[in-house]
PDBQT receptor file of N, H, CA, C and O in Angstrom, charges set to zero:
ATOM      1  N   MET A   1     143.653  95.754  92.445  1.00  0.00    +0.000 N 
ATOM      2  CA  MET A   1     143.227  96.949  92.562  1.00  0.00    +0.000 C 
ATOM      3  C   MET A   1     141.968  97.380  92.187  1.00  0.00    +0.000 C 
ATOM      4  O   MET A   1     141.783  98.592  92.074  1.00  0.00    +0.000 OA
ATOM      5  N   LEU A   2     140.716  96.290  91.890  1.00  0.00    +0.000 N 
ATOM      6  H   LEU A   2     140.866  95.306  91.982  1.00  0.00    +0.000 HD
ATOM      7  CA  LEU A   2     139.623  96.495  91.538  1.00  0.00    +0.000 C 
ATOM      8  C   LEU A   2     139.067  96.114  92.953  1.00  0.00    +0.000 C 
ATOM      9  O   LEU A   2     138.005  96.650  93.271  1.00  0.00    +0.000 OA
ATOM     10  N   GLU A   3     139.496  95.484  93.601  1.00  0.00    +0.000 N 
ATOM     11  H   GLU A   3     140.359  95.048  93.343  1.00  0.00    +0.000 HD
ATOM     12  CA  GLU A   3     139.005  95.444  94.888  1.00  0.00    +0.000 C 
ATOM     13  C   GLU A   3     138.750  96.248  95.943  1.00  0.00    +0.000 C 
ATOM     14  O   GLU A   3     137.797  96.281  96.722  1.00  0.00    +0.000 OA
ATOM     15  N   LEU A   4     139.997  97.064  95.835  1.00  0.00    +0.000 N 
ATOM     16  H   LEU A   4     140.770  97.037  95.202  1.00  0.00    +0.000 HD
ATOM     17  CA  LEU A   4     140.224  98.284  96.590  1.00  0.00    +0.000 C 
ATOM     18  C   LEU A   4     139.224  99.469  95.937  1.00  0.00    +0.000 C 
ATOM     19  O   LEU A   4     138.541 100.156  96.697  1.00  0.00    +0.000 OA
ATOM     20  N   LYS A   5     139.188  99.633  94.729  1.00  0.00    +0.000 N 
ATOM     21  H   LYS A   5     139.743  99.075  94.112  1.00  0.00    +0.000 HD
ATOM     22  CA  LYS A   5     138.497 100.452  94.055  1.00  0.00    +0.000 C 
ATOM     23  C   LYS A   5     137.016 100.063  94.500  1.00  0.00    +0.000 C 
ATOM     24  O   LYS A   5     136.193 100.965  94.652  1.00  0.00    +0.000 OA
ATOM     25  N   ASP A   6     136.688  98.804  94.697  1.00  0.00    +0.000 N 
ATOM     26  H   ASP A   6     137.357  98.071  94.573  1.00  0.00    +0.000 HD
ATOM     27  CA  ASP A   6     135.525  98.726  94.674  1.00  0.00    +0.000 C 
ATOM     28  C   ASP A   6     134.978  98.926  96.626  1.00  0.00    +0.000 C 
ATOM     29  O   ASP A   6     133.844  99.210  97.011  1.00  0.00    +0.000 OA
ATOM     30  N   GLU A   7     135.722  98.768  97.159  1.00  0.00    +0.000 N 
ATOM     31  H   GLU A   7     136.643  98.537  96.846  1.00  0.00    +0.000 HD
ATOM     32  CA  GLU A   7     136.027  99.053  98.453  1.00  0.00    +0.000 C 
ATOM     33  C   GLU A   7     135.644 100.660  98.965  1.00  0.00    +0.000 C 
ATOM     34  O   GLU A   7     134.919 101.027  99.890  1.00  0.00    +0.000 OA
ATOM     35  N   ILE A   8     136.488 101.500  97.910  1.00  0.00    +0.000 N 
ATOM     36  H   ILE A   8     137.077 101.201  97.159  1.00  0.00    +0.000 HD
ATOM     37  CA  ILE A   8     136.453 102.796  98.104  1.00  0.00    +0.000 C 
ATOM     38  C   ILE A   8     134.706 103.261  97.545  1.00  0.00    +0.000 C 
ATOM     39  O   ILE A   8     133.928 103.909  98.244  1.00  0.00    +0.000 OA
ATOM     40  N   ASN A   9     134.482 102.874  96.514  1.00  0.00    +0.000 N 
ATOM     41  H   ASN A   9     135.114 102.348  95.945  1.00  0.00    +0.000 HD
ATOM     42  CA  ASN A   9     133.253 103.108  96.305  1.00  0.00    +0.000 C 
ATOM     43  C   ASN A   9     131.985 102.613  97.422  1.00  0.00    +0.000 C 
ATOM     44  O   ASN A   9     130.948 103.212  97.705  1.00  0.00    +0.000 OA
ATOM     45  N   ASP A  10     132.175 102.126  97.606  1.00  0.00    +0.000 N 
ATOM     46  H   ASP A  10     133.017 101.639  97.376  1.00  0.00    +0.000 HD
ATOM     47  CA  ASP A  10     131.420 101.672  98.799  1.00  0.00    +0.000 C 
ATOM     48  C   ASP A  10     131.340 102.267 100.199  1.00  0.00    +0.000 C 
ATOM     49  O   ASP A  10     130.283 102.390 100.818  1.00  0.00    +0.000 OA
ATOM     50  N   LEU A  11     132.734 102.686 100.719  1.00  0.00    +0.000 N 
ATOM     51  H   LEU A  11     133.592 102.586 100.216  1.00  0.00    +0.000 HD
ATOM     52  CA  LEU A  11     132.661 103.768 101.484  1.00  0.00    +0.000 C 
ATOM     53  C   LEU A  11     132.267 104.933 101.462  1.00  0.00    +0.000 C 
ATOM     54  O   LEU A  11     131.972 105.677 102.397  1.00  0.00    +0.000 OA
ATOM     55  N   THR A  12     132.258 105.166  99.939  1.00  0.00    +0.000 N 
ATOM     56  H   THR A  12     132.498 104.561  99.179  1.00  0.00    +0.000 HD
ATOM     57  CA  THR A  12     131.881 106.418  99.356  1.00  0.00    +0.000 C 
ATOM     58  C   THR A  12     130.538 106.622  99.507  1.00  0.00    +0.000 C 
ATOM     59  O   THR A  12     130.022 107.688  99.840  1.00  0.00    +0.000 OA
ATOM     60  N   GLU A  13     129.873 105.413  99.216  1.00  0.00    +0.000 N 
ATOM     61  H   GLU A  13     130.293 104.547  98.945  1.00  0.00    +0.000 HD
ATOM     62  CA  GLU A  13     128.266 105.638  99.261  1.00  0.00    +0.000 C 
ATOM     63  C   GLU A  13     127.993 105.592 100.770  1.00  0.00    +0.000 C 
ATOM     64  O   GLU A  13     127.074 106.274 101.224  1.00  0.00    +0.000 OA
ATOM     65  N   LYS A  14     128.705 104.865 101.525  1.00  0.00    +0.000 N 
ATOM     66  H   LYS A  14     129.451 104.311 101.156  1.00  0.00    +0.000 HD
ATOM     67  CA  LYS A  14     128.057 104.978 103.303  1.00  0.00    +0.000 C 
ATOM     68  C   LYS A  14     128.219 106.187 103.797  1.00  0.00    +0.000 C 
ATOM     69  O   LYS A  14     127.547 106.710 104.686  1.00  0.00    +0.000 OA
ATOM     70  N   LEU A  15     129.319 106.736 103.086  1.00  0.00    +0.000 N 
ATOM     71  H   LEU A  15     129.865 106.311 102.363  1.00  0.00    +0.000 HD
ATOM     72  CA  LEU A  15     129.581 108.289 103.714  1.00  0.00    +0.000 C 
ATOM     73  C   LEU A  15     128.633 109.122 103.037  1.00  0.00    +0.000 C 
ATOM     74  O   LEU A  15     128.665 110.260 103.505  1.00  0.00    +0.000 OA
ATOM     75  N   ARG A  16     127.797 108.984 102.107  1.00  0.00    +0.000 N 
ATOM     76  H   ARG A  16     127.771 108.059 101.727  1.00  0.00    +0.000 HD
ATOM     77  CA  ARG A  16     126.755 109.614 101.241  1.00  0.00    +0.000 C 
ATOM     78  C   ARG A  16     125.399 109.527 102.217  1.00  0.00    +0.000 C 
ATOM     79  O   ARG A  16     124.625 110.379 102.652  1.00  0.00    +0.000 OA
ATOM     80  N   GLN A  17     125.478 108.341 102.320  1.00  0.00    +0.000 N 
ATOM     81  H   GLN A  17     126.107 107.648 101.966  1.00  0.00    +0.000 HD
ATOM     82  CA  GLN A  17     124.386 108.037 103.537  1.00  0.00    +0.000 C 
ATOM     83  C   GLN A  17     124.246 108.912 104.853  1.00  0.00    +0.000 C 
ATOM     84  O   GLN A  17     123.295 109.591 105.241  1.00  0.00    +0.000 OA
ATOM     85  N   VAL A  18     125.548 108.670 105.442  1.00  0.00    +0.000 N 
ATOM     86  H   VAL A  18     126.320 108.118 105.127  1.00  0.00    +0.000 HD
ATOM     87  CA  VAL A  18     125.654 109.211 106.492  1.00  0.00    +0.000 C 
ATOM     88  C   VAL A  18     125.288 110.549 106.783  1.00  0.00    +0.000 C 
ATOM     89  O   VAL A  18     124.661 110.983 107.749  1.00  0.00    +0.000 OA
ATOM     90  N   ASN A  19     125.853 111.240 105.638  1.00  0.00    +0.000 N 
ATOM     91  H   ASN A  19     126.362 110.887 104.853  1.00  0.00    +0.000 HD
ATOM     92  CA  ASN A  19     125.741 112.762 105.489  1.00  0.00    +0.000 C 
ATOM     93  C   ASN A  19     124.455 112.843 105.267  1.00  0.00    +0.000 C 
ATOM     94  O   ASN A  19     123.996 113.783 105.915  1.00  0.00    +0.000 OA
ATOM     95  N   ILE A  20     123.477 112.172 104.512  1.00  0.00    +0.000 N 
ATOM     96  H   ILE A  20     123.850 111.408 103.986  1.00  0.00    +0.000 HD
ATOM     97  CA  ILE A  20     121.899 112.310 103.992  1.00  0.00    +0.000 C 
ATOM     98  C   ILE A  20     121.373 112.222 105.773  1.00  0.00    +0.000 C 
ATOM     99  O   ILE A  20     120.839 113.157 106.369  1.00  0.00    +0.000 OA
ATOM    100  N   GLU A  21     121.690 110.865 106.368  1.00  0.00    +0.000 N 
ATOM    101  H   GLU A  21     122.123 110.105 105.884  1.00  0.00    +0.000 HD
ATOM    102  CA  GLU A  21     121.006 111.288 107.573  1.00  0.00    +0.000 C 
ATOM    103  C   GLU A  21     121.470 112.114 108.544  1.00  0.00    +0.000 C 
ATOM    104  O   GLU A  21     120.682 112.178 109.488  1.00  0.00    +0.000 OA
ATOM    105  N   LYS A  22     122.456 112.776 108.674  1.00  0.00    +0.000 N 
ATOM    106  H   LYS A  22     123.096 112.724 107.907  1.00  0.00    +0.000 HD
ATOM    107  CA  LYS A  22     122.973 113.989 109.391  1.00  0.00    +0.000 C 
ATOM    108  C   LYS A  22     122.305 115.343 109.264  1.00  0.00    +0.000 C 
ATOM    109  O   LYS A  22     122.113 116.230 110.096  1.00  0.00    +0.000 OA
ATOM    110  N   ARG A  23     121.940 115.218 107.688  1.00  0.00    +0.000 N 
ATOM    111  H   ARG A  23     122.096 114.497 107.013  1.00  0.00    +0.000 HD
ATOM    112  CA  ARG A  23     121.291 116.342 107.390  1.00  0.00    +0.000 C 
ATOM    113  C   ARG A  23     119.782 116.102 107.818  1.00  0.00    +0.000 C 
ATOM    114  O   ARG A  23     119.093 117.080 108.108  1.00  0.00    +0.000 OA
ATOM    115  N   ASN A  24     119.244 114.786 107.864  1.00  0.00    +0.000 N 
ATOM    116  H   ASN A  24     119.804 113.992 107.628  1.00  0.00    +0.000 HD
ATOM    117  CA  ASN A  24     117.838 114.854 108.369  1.00  0.00    +0.000 C 
ATOM    118  C   ASN A  24     117.833 115.077 109.705  1.00  0.00    +0.000 C 
ATOM    119  O   ASN A  24     117.119 115.997 110.103  1.00  0.00    +0.000 OA
ATOM    120  N   VAL A  25     118.545 114.369 110.598  1.00  0.00    +0.000 N 
ATOM    121  H   VAL A  25     119.125 113.621 110.275  1.00  0.00    +0.000 HD
ATOM    122  CA  VAL A  25     118.970 114.713 112.045  1.00  0.00    +0.000 C 
ATOM    123  C   VAL A  25     118.942 116.187 112.198  1.00  0.00    +0.000 C 
ATOM    124  O   VAL A  25     118.395 116.697 113.175  1.00  0.00    +0.000 OA
ATOM    125  N   GLU A  26     119.367 116.714 111.504  1.00  0.00    +0.000 N 
ATOM    126  H   GLU A  26     119.811 116.299 110.710  1.00  0.00    +0.000 HD
ATOM    127  CA  GLU A  26     119.640 118.536 111.661  1.00  0.00    +0.000 C 
ATOM    128  C   GLU A  26     118.269 119.148 111.652  1.00  0.00    +0.000 C 
ATOM    129  O   GLU A  26     117.815 119.902 112.512  1.00  0.00    +0.000 OA
ATOM    130  N   ASP A  27     117.569 118.650 110.380  1.00  0.00    +0.000 N 
ATOM    131  H   ASP A  27     117.938 118.037 109.682  1.00  0.00    +0.000 HD
ATOM    132  CA  ASP A  27     116.230 119.174 109.905  1.00  0.00    +0.000 C 
ATOM    133  C   ASP A  27     115.485 118.785 110.890  1.00  0.00    +0.000 C 
ATOM    134  O   ASP A  27     114.770 119.688 111.324  1.00  0.00    +0.000 OA
ATOM    135  N   ASP A  28     115.372 117.702 111.449  1.00  0.00    +0.000 N 
ATOM    136  H   ASP A  28     115.953 116.968 111.096  1.00  0.00    +0.000 HD
ATOM    137  CA  ASP A  28     114.501 117.326 112.751  1.00  0.00    +0.000 C 
ATOM    138  C   ASP A  28     114.878 118.413 114.066  1.00  0.00    +0.000 C 
ATOM    139  O   ASP A  28     114.068 119.172 114.599  1.00  0.00    +0.000 OA
ATOM    140  N   ARG A  29     116.048 118.289 114.352  1.00  0.00    +0.000 N 
ATOM    141  H   ARG A  29     116.706 117.673 113.920  1.00  0.00    +0.000 HD
ATOM    142  CA  ARG A  29     116.081 119.232 115.315  1.00  0.00    +0.000 C 
ATOM    143  C   ARG A  29     115.789 120.704 115.257  1.00  0.00    +0.000 C 
ATOM    144  O   ARG A  29     115.422 121.331 116.250  1.00  0.00    +0.000 OA
ATOM    145  N   ASP A  30     116.019 121.428 113.658  1.00  0.00    +0.000 N 
ATOM    146  H   ASP A  30     116.316 120.918 112.851  1.00  0.00    +0.000 HD
ATOM    147  CA  ASP A  30     115.620 122.733 113.467  1.00  0.00    +0.000 C 
ATOM    148  C   ASP A  30     113.962 122.679 113.765  1.00  0.00    +0.000 C 
ATOM    149  O   ASP A  30     113.435 123.659 114.292  1.00  0.00    +0.000 OA
ATOM    150  N   ASN A  31     113.301 121.702 113.470  1.00  0.00    +0.000 N 
ATOM    151  H   ASN A  31     113.729 120.906 113.042  1.00  0.00    +0.000 HD
ATOM    152  CA  ASN A  31     111.914 121.927 113.405  1.00  0.00    +0.000 C 
ATOM    153  C   ASN A  31     111.385 121.708 114.854  1.00  0.00    +0.000 C 
ATOM    154  O   ASN A  31     110.436 122.389 115.242  1.00  0.00    +0.000 OA
ATOM    155  N   VAL A  32     111.998 120.728 115.715  1.00  0.00    +0.000 N 
ATOM    156  H   VAL A  32     112.769 120.174 115.400  1.00  0.00    +0.000 HD
ATOM    157  CA  VAL A  32     111.667 121.034 117.027  1.00  0.00    +0.000 C 
ATOM    158  C   VAL A  32     112.226 122.182 117.685  1.00  0.00    +0.000 C 
ATOM    159  O   VAL A  32     111.590 122.609 118.648  1.00  0.00    +0.000 OA
ATOM    160  N   VAL A  33     113.104 122.666 117.416  1.00  0.00    +0.000 N 
ATOM    161  H   VAL A  33     113.621 122.319 116.633  1.00  0.00    +0.000 HD
ATOM    162  CA  VAL A  33     113.578 124.053 117.970  1.00  0.00    +0.000 C 
ATOM    163  C   VAL A  33     112.264 125.030 117.533  1.00  0.00    +0.000 C 
ATOM    164  O   VAL A  33     111.683 125.582 118.467  1.00  0.00    +0.000 OA
ATOM    165  N   LYS A  34     111.905 125.203 116.537  1.00  0.00    +0.000 N 
ATOM    166  H   LYS A  34     112.378 124.755 115.778  1.00  0.00    +0.000 HD
ATOM    167  CA  LYS A  34     110.992 125.667 115.983  1.00  0.00    +0.000 C 
ATOM    168  C   LYS A  34     109.673 125.634 116.619  1.00  0.00    +0.000 C 
ATOM    169  O   LYS A  34     108.967 126.561 117.017  1.00  0.00    +0.000 OA
ATOM    170  N   GLN A  35     109.447 124.045 116.632  1.00  0.00    +0.000 N 
ATOM    171  H   GLN A  35     110.020 123.292 116.308  1.00  0.00    +0.000 HD
ATOM    172  CA  GLN A  35     108.081 124.086 117.373  1.00  0.00    +0.000 C 
ATOM    173  C   GLN A  35     108.122 124.682 118.942  1.00  0.00    +0.000 C 
ATOM    174  O   GLN A  35     107.216 125.305 119.496  1.00  0.00    +0.000 OA
ATOM    175  N   MET A  36     109.213 124.376 119.410  1.00  0.00    +0.000 N 
ATOM    176  H   MET A  36     109.949 123.870 118.959  1.00  0.00    +0.000 HD
ATOM    177  CA  MET A  36     109.304 124.898 120.763  1.00  0.00    +0.000 C 
ATOM    178  C   MET A  36     109.162 126.409 121.218  1.00  0.00    +0.000 C 
ATOM    179  O   MET A  36     108.686 126.939 122.222  1.00  0.00    +0.000 OA
ATOM    180  N   GLU A  37     109.817 126.923 119.981  1.00  0.00    +0.000 N 
ATOM    181  H   GLU A  37     110.203 126.492 119.165  1.00  0.00    +0.000 HD
ATOM    182  CA  GLU A  37     109.500 128.444 120.139  1.00  0.00    +0.000 C 
ATOM    183  C   GLU A  37     108.077 129.016 119.763  1.00  0.00    +0.000 C 
ATOM    184  O   GLU A  37     107.687 130.068 120.271  1.00  0.00    +0.000 OA
ATOM    185  N   ILE A  38     107.334 128.328 118.895  1.00  0.00    +0.000 N 
ATOM    186  H   ILE A  38     107.650 127.474 118.482  1.00  0.00    +0.000 HD
ATOM    187  CA  ILE A  38     106.109 128.425 118.652  1.00  0.00    +0.000 C 
ATOM    188  C   ILE A  38     105.286 128.301 119.945  1.00  0.00    +0.000 C 
ATOM    189  O   ILE A  38     104.645 129.256 120.384  1.00  0.00    +0.000 OA
ATOM    190  N   THR A  39     105.326 127.007 120.587  1.00  0.00    +0.000 N 
ATOM    191  H   THR A  39     105.847 126.232 120.230  1.00  0.00    +0.000 HD
ATOM    192  CA  THR A  39     104.669 126.618 121.653  1.00  0.00    +0.000 C 
ATOM    193  C   THR A  39     104.961 127.490 123.061  1.00  0.00    +0.000 C 
ATOM    194  O   THR A  39     104.205 127.659 124.018  1.00  0.00    +0.000 OA
ATOM    195  N   ASN A  40     106.235 127.948 122.857  1.00  0.00    +0.000 N 
ATOM    196  H   ASN A  40     106.849 127.811 122.080  1.00  0.00    +0.000 HD
ATOM    197  CA  ASN A  40     106.367 129.127 123.964  1.00  0.00    +0.000 C 
ATOM    198  C   ASN A  40     105.807 130.360 123.789  1.00  0.00    +0.000 C 
ATOM    199  O   ASN A  40     105.425 131.044 124.739  1.00  0.00    +0.000 OA
ATOM    200  N   ILE A  41     105.704 130.795 122.305  1.00  0.00    +0.000 N 
ATOM    201  H   ILE A  41     106.014 130.240 121.533  1.00  0.00    +0.000 HD
ATOM    202  CA  ILE A  41     104.954 131.992 121.914  1.00  0.00    +0.000 C 
ATOM    203  C   ILE A  41     103.483 131.891 122.638  1.00  0.00    +0.000 C 
ATOM    204  O   ILE A  41     103.011 132.804 123.317  1.00  0.00    +0.000 OA
ATOM    205  N   LYS A  42     102.951 130.860 122.432  1.00  0.00    +0.000 N 
ATOM    206  H   LYS A  42     103.335 130.119 121.881  1.00  0.00    +0.000 HD
ATOM    207  CA  LYS A  42     101.574 130.580 122.699  1.00  0.00    +0.000 C 
ATOM    208  C   LYS A  42     101.546 130.590 124.100  1.00  0.00    +0.000 C 
ATOM    209  O   LYS A  42     100.496 131.057 124.543  1.00  0.00    +0.000 OA
ATOM    210  N   LEU A  43     102.330 130.239 124.911  1.00  0.00    +0.000 N 
ATOM    211  H   LEU A  43     103.183 129.860 124.551  1.00  0.00    +0.000 HD
ATOM    212  CA  LEU A  43     102.074 129.999 126.438  1.00  0.00    +0.000 C 
ATOM    213  C   LEU A  43     102.358 131.278 126.822  1.00  0.00    +0.000 C 
ATOM    214  O   LEU A  43     102.290 131.595 128.010  1.00  0.00    +0.000 OA
TER     215      LEU A  43
């Protein structure tokens, strides 16, 4: 049972990391879109 618990903990941590990375990618995308809008306004 302990092995299973360890595995669940590992997977939970990996999922947390993936969610953090996903958020970062979404933030990056939002920033790129904002930059593009600013650039378009300047053009």
